[in-house]
C-alpha positions as CSV (number, residue, x, y, z in Angstrom):
1,X,0.4,-15.1,12.8
2,X,11.1,-12.2,13.6
3,X,14.0,-10.1,11.9
4,X,20.0,-15.3,11.6
5,X,24.4,-18.6,14.9
6,X,25.9,-15.9,16.5
7,X,25.5,-13.6,19.1
8,X,26.5,-10.4,17.2
9,X,24.0,-8.7,17.3
10,X,16.0,9.0,18.6
11,X,14.9,16.1,17.8
12,X,16.6,18.6,19.2
13,X,15.4,22.2,17.9
14,X,18.0,24.7,17.5
15,X,18.2,27.4,20.1
16,X,19.3,30.6,18.8
17,X,22.8,30.7,20.6
18,X,23.1,33.6,22.9
19,X,25.5,36.6,22.2
20,X,28.2,37.2,23.8
21,X,28.6,40.4,26.1
22,X,31.8,41.6,24.2
23,X,30.8,41.6,21.8
24,X,28.8,45.3,23.0
25,X,31.9,46.6,23.6
26,X,33.4,48.4,22.2
27,X,37.1,47.4,21.1
28,X,40.3,49.6,21.1
29,X,42.0,50.6,17.8
30,X,44.9,48.9,19.0
31,X,43.0,45.5,20.0
32,X,40.6,45.3,16.6
33,X,44.0,45.7,14.2
34,X,45.6,43.1,16.6
35,X,42.2,40.7,16.7
36,X,42.4,41.4,12.6
37,X,45.3,40.6,12.1
38,X,45.0,37.0,13.7
39,X,42.4,35.8,11.2
40,X,43.2,33.9,8.4
41,X,42.2,34.3,5.2
42,X,41.0,30.9,4.9
43,X,39.5,28.4,7.0
44,X,42.1,25.5,6.8
45,X,41.6,21.7,7.8
46,X,44.2,21.1,10.9
47,X,43.2,17.7,11.8
48,X,43.8,14.5,9.5
49,X,41.1,11.9,8.6
50,X,43.4,8.7,9.4
51,X,40.3,6.2,8.6
52,X,37.7,6.8,11.9
53,X,36.1,3.6,12.6
54,X,32.4,3.5,10.0
55,X,29.5,2.2,11.1
56,X,27.2,0.6,8.5
57,X,23.9,-1.0,7.8
58,X,23.5,-3.5,5.7
59,X,20.2,-3.5,3.7
60,X,19.5,-6.6,3.0
61,X,20.1,-8.8,6.4
62,X,19.6,-4.9,8.5
63,X,22.2,-5.8,10.5
64,X,24.9,-3.0,11.7
65,X,28.3,-3.5,11.7
66,X,32.3,-1.7,10.3
67,X,33.0,-3.0,7.0
68,X,36.8,-2.0,8.2
69,X,37.1,-4.3,11.0
70,X,37.2,-8.1,10.0
71,X,35.4,-9.8,13.3
72,X,32.3,-7.4,12.0
73,X,32.9,-8.8,8.7
74,X,32.9,-12.2,9.5
75,X,29.5,-11.7,12.2
76,X,27.9,-9.9,9.3
77,X,28.3,-12.8,6.8
78,X,26.9,-15.6,9.2
79,X,24.3,-13.4,9.9
80,X,23.8,-11.9,6.8
81,X,23.5,-15.8,5.2
82,X,21.1,-16.9,7.9
83,X,19.0,-14.2,6.8
84,X,19.3,-14.5,3.3
85,X,19.7,-18.0,3.0
86,X,18.0,-19.6,5.7
87,X,19.7,-20.9,9.5
88,X,22.0,-23.7,8.8
89,X,21.5,-26.5,10.7
90,X,24.1,-29.0,9.1
91,X,22.8,-32.6,7.2
92,X,23.7,-34.6,10.7
93,X,21.1,-32.3,12.2
94,X,18.3,-33.3,9.4
95,X,19.0,-37.3,9.5
96,X,19.9,-37.9,12.8
97,X,16.2,-36.3,14.4
98,X,14.2,-38.0,11.8
99,X,11.8,-39.0,15.1
100,X,11.3,-35.2,15.7
101,X,9.4,-35.1,12.3
102,X,5.7,-33.9,12.8
103,X,5.0,-32.8,9.1
104,X,6.7,-34.2,5.8
105,X,6.1,-33.2,2.0
106,X,6.6,-36.0,0.0
107,X,8.7,-35.8,-2.9
108,X,9.9,-32.8,-1.1
109,X,13.1,-32.1,1.3
110,X,10.9,-29.4,3.3
111,X,10.0,-31.3,6.9
112,X,8.6,-29.3,10.0
113,X,11.1,-30.5,13.3
114,X,9.4,-30.2,16.6
115,X,11.4,-29.3,19.8
116,X,10.8,-29.2,23.3
117,X,12.1,-29.5,27.1
118,X,12.4,-33.1,26.6
119,X,14.2,-33.2,23.0
120,X,17.9,-33.3,23.3
121,X,20.6,-31.1,24.1
122,X,22.2,-30.6,20.4
123,X,18.1,-30.5,19.3
124,X,17.2,-27.7,21.8
125,X,20.9,-25.3,20.8
126,X,19.6,-25.7,17.3
127,X,16.4,-24.3,18.3
128,X,18.1,-21.7,20.2
129,X,20.2,-20.4,17.6
130,X,17.5,-20.1,15.2
131,X,15.4,-18.4,17.5
132,X,18.2,-15.6,18.2
133,X,18.5,-14.9,14.8
134,X,14.6,-14.9,14.7
135,X,13.6,-12.4,17.6
136,X,16.7,-10.2,16.1
137,X,14.7,-9.7,12.8
138,X,11.2,-9.3,14.7
139,X,12.8,-7.0,17.2
140,X,10.9,-9.3,20.1
141,X,12.3,-9.7,23.4
142,X,14.4,-13.0,24.0
143,X,13.3,-15.5,26.5
144,X,15.5,-16.7,28.5
145,X,16.8,-20.2,28.0
146,X,15.6,-21.5,31.4
147,X,12.2,-20.3,30.8
148,X,12.4,-21.9,27.7
149,X,13.1,-25.2,28.6
150,X,10.7,-25.3,31.6
151,X,8.0,-28.0,32.6
152,X,5.5,-27.6,35.2
153,X,6.8,-31.0,36.2
154,X,9.3,-33.5,35.7
155,X,7.3,-35.8,33.6
156,X,8.0,-35.8,30.4
157,X,4.1,-36.0,29.5
158,X,3.2,-32.9,31.2
159,X,2.8,-30.0,28.3
160,X,5.6,-28.3,28.1
161,X,5.3,-24.6,28.5
162,X,7.0,-23.5,25.1
163,X,7.9,-25.9,22.6
164,X,9.0,-25.1,18.9
165,X,8.7,-25.7,15.5
166,X,11.7,-25.6,12.3
167,X,10.3,-25.5,9.3
168,X,13.6,-27.0,7.3
169,X,14.4,-27.0,3.8
170,X,17.4,-29.5,3.1
171,X,19.0,-28.2,5.8
172,X,18.0,-24.6,6.3
173,X,15.6,-23.8,8.1
174,X,13.2,-21.2,6.4
175,X,10.5,-21.0,9.3
176,X,9.6,-21.1,12.8
177,X,7.0,-21.4,15.2
178,X,7.2,-20.7,18.9
179,X,4.1,-21.4,20.7
180,X,3.9,-21.2,24.4
181,X,0.9,-22.8,27.0
182,X,-1.3,-19.7,28.1
183,X,-5.1,-20.2,29.8
184,X,-6.3,-16.8,28.9
185,X,-6.5,-14.3,26.7
186,X,-8.1,-10.9,25.6
187,X,-10.1,-11.0,22.0
188,X,-9.6,-8.8,19.2
189,X,-12.9,-6.2,18.7
190,X,-14.9,-4.8,16.0
191,X,-14.2,-0.9,15.2
192,X,-16.4,1.0,17.6
193,X,-19.4,3.0,16.0
194,X,-16.9,6.1,15.2
195,X,-14.8,4.4,13.6
196,X,-16.8,1.9,11.2
197,X,-18.5,5.5,9.9
198,X,-15.0,6.6,8.9
199,X,-13.6,3.3,8.2
200,X,-13.5,0.2,5.8
201,X,-15.6,-3.0,6.1
202,X,-14.3,-4.8,8.6
203,X,-12.9,-7.7,6.5
204,X,-10.6,-5.1,4.5
205,X,-9.5,-3.0,7.2
206,X,-5.9,-2.3,6.8
207,X,-3.3,-4.2,9.6
208,X,-1.6,-1.4,10.4
209,X,-4.6,0.0,12.4
210,X,-4.7,-0.4,16.1
211,X,-6.2,-3.8,17.5
212,X,-9.1,-2.8,20.0
213,X,-8.7,-5.9,22.8
214,X,-11.7,-6.6,25.0
215,X,-10.4,-5.3,29.3
216,X,-12.7,-9.2,30.1
217,X,-10.2,-12.5,29.6
218,X,-11.2,-15.3,28.2
219,X,-9.9,-19.0,28.3
220,X,-7.6,-19.8,25.9
221,X,-4.9,-23.5,26.0
222,X,-2.2,-22.6,22.9
223,X,-0.5,-19.5,22.2
224,X,1.7,-18.1,19.4
225,X,5.0,-16.6,21.1
226,X,7.3,-16.3,17.6
227,X,7.0,-16.9,14.1
228,X,8.7,-16.2,10.8
229,X,9.2,-16.8,7.5
230,X,12.4,-16.1,6.0
231,X,12.3,-13.1,3.4
232,X,12.6,-15.2,0.0
233,X,10.3,-17.9,1.1
234,X,7.0,-16.0,2.1
235,X,3.8,-16.4,0.4
236,X,4.5,-20.3,-0.1
237,X,2.3,-20.6,2.7
238,X,4.9,-21.4,5.2
239,X,3.4,-20.1,8.5
240,X,0.2,-21.1,7.8
241,X,1.4,-24.9,7.0
242,X,3.0,-24.3,10.6
243,X,0.5,-22.9,12.4
244,X,-2.2,-26.2,11.1
245,X,0.8,-28.0,12.6
246,X,1.2,-27.5,15.9
247,X,-2.7,-27.2,15.7
248,X,-3.0,-31.0,14.9
249,X,0.3,-32.5,16.4
250,X,-1.2,-30.6,19.5
251,X,-4.0,-32.4,19.5
252,X,-2.1,-35.8,18.6
253,X,-0.6,-35.1,21.9
254,X,-3.9,-34.9,23.6
255,X,-5.2,-38.3,22.3
256,X,-2.5,-40.4,23.9
257,X,-2.1,-37.9,27.2
258,X,-5.1,-38.1,29.1
259,X,-4.7,-34.9,31.1
260,X,-3.7,-32.8,27.6
261,X,-6.9,-31.1,26.3
262,X,-8.2,-31.0,22.7
263,X,-7.3,-27.3,21.0
264,X,-9.5,-25.7,18.1
265,X,-9.0,-22.9,16.5
266,X,-10.6,-20.8,19.3
267,X,-8.2,-22.2,21.6
268,X,-5.7,-20.2,20.1
269,X,-3.9,-17.0,20.9
270,X,-1.3,-14.8,19.0
271,X,1.2,-12.7,21.2
272,X,0.8,-9.1,20.3
273,X,1.1,-9.6,16.8
274,X,3.1,-6.9,13.7
275,X,1.7,-5.8,11.0
276,X,2.2,-8.9,9.6
277,X,1.1,-11.1,12.3
278,X,-2.4,-9.0,11.9
279,X,-2.2,-10.4,8.5
280,X,-1.5,-13.9,8.9
281,X,-3.9,-14.1,11.8
282,X,-6.6,-12.9,10.4
283,X,-5.9,-15.6,7.1
284,X,-5.6,-18.6,9.3
285,X,-8.6,-17.9,11.9
286,X,-10.3,-16.8,8.8
287,X,-11.9,-13.6,10.0
288,X,-11.2,-10.1,11.3
289,X,-12.0,-9.9,14.6
290,X,-12.9,-12.1,17.2
291,X,-9.9,-14.3,17.5
292,X,-7.7,-13.7,20.3
293,X,-4.4,-11.7,21.7
294,X,-2.1,-12.8,25.1
295,X,0.8,-10.4,26.7
296,X,4.0,-12.7,26.7
């Protein structure tokens, strides 16, 4: 508060076998002799190994692939580079779409690009490609393209259903945020009395513990649908910068468009955050409880 330009991308109890009925029948001497003579003294492999295809999982990028297949190796190399080095949006994208920059680090090549339903096709395709990599790494359900770039109206000034913020360093996307236009969300509550007696103070509660959510819904305006940072670039504050930028950008739009409302932090909600997402949300909101969650 995904886990890459491509489309590539669980105990049964042992039960004792029933004994054959024929095992309880005493065989004739002749039959026993014949059966004994038919069993070889040593077991011999009767099937040759011809190099069957074996699937492996890359320890760095997590992709499953078959090393012996050229096409699998190709797609793994592409996906691996996206996950390890960041998604390459190419220099032409960075240089040709400066009007979409909503955050720029002075003296550095770090920029945040904004993409919504009004953007050019090439810009939306880049955002879609990055989102595909992000959703695979995060294990998130893919969002259909028709929903991703839909709008409530043909009016480009209307708030978009989804909007993407791409954190690009040089020409590689190393951070990504997808926001969603929402109207309500649930509130994260403090643990009940039974849990409080055995747990740490709320501010120190481990993020992996289940969150207690209110039954009542509260007004909300901006949803954090997906947020991701390249593993090697984490702990640099990129995710926090993406959140701050999205909030400021939304409010700059509200100043220009009368029907768009000003958004405060309490108007923001995270979509079913992971453990890392919960830690991020608590850090950004500055509190362990009271912030909001929604189901997208």
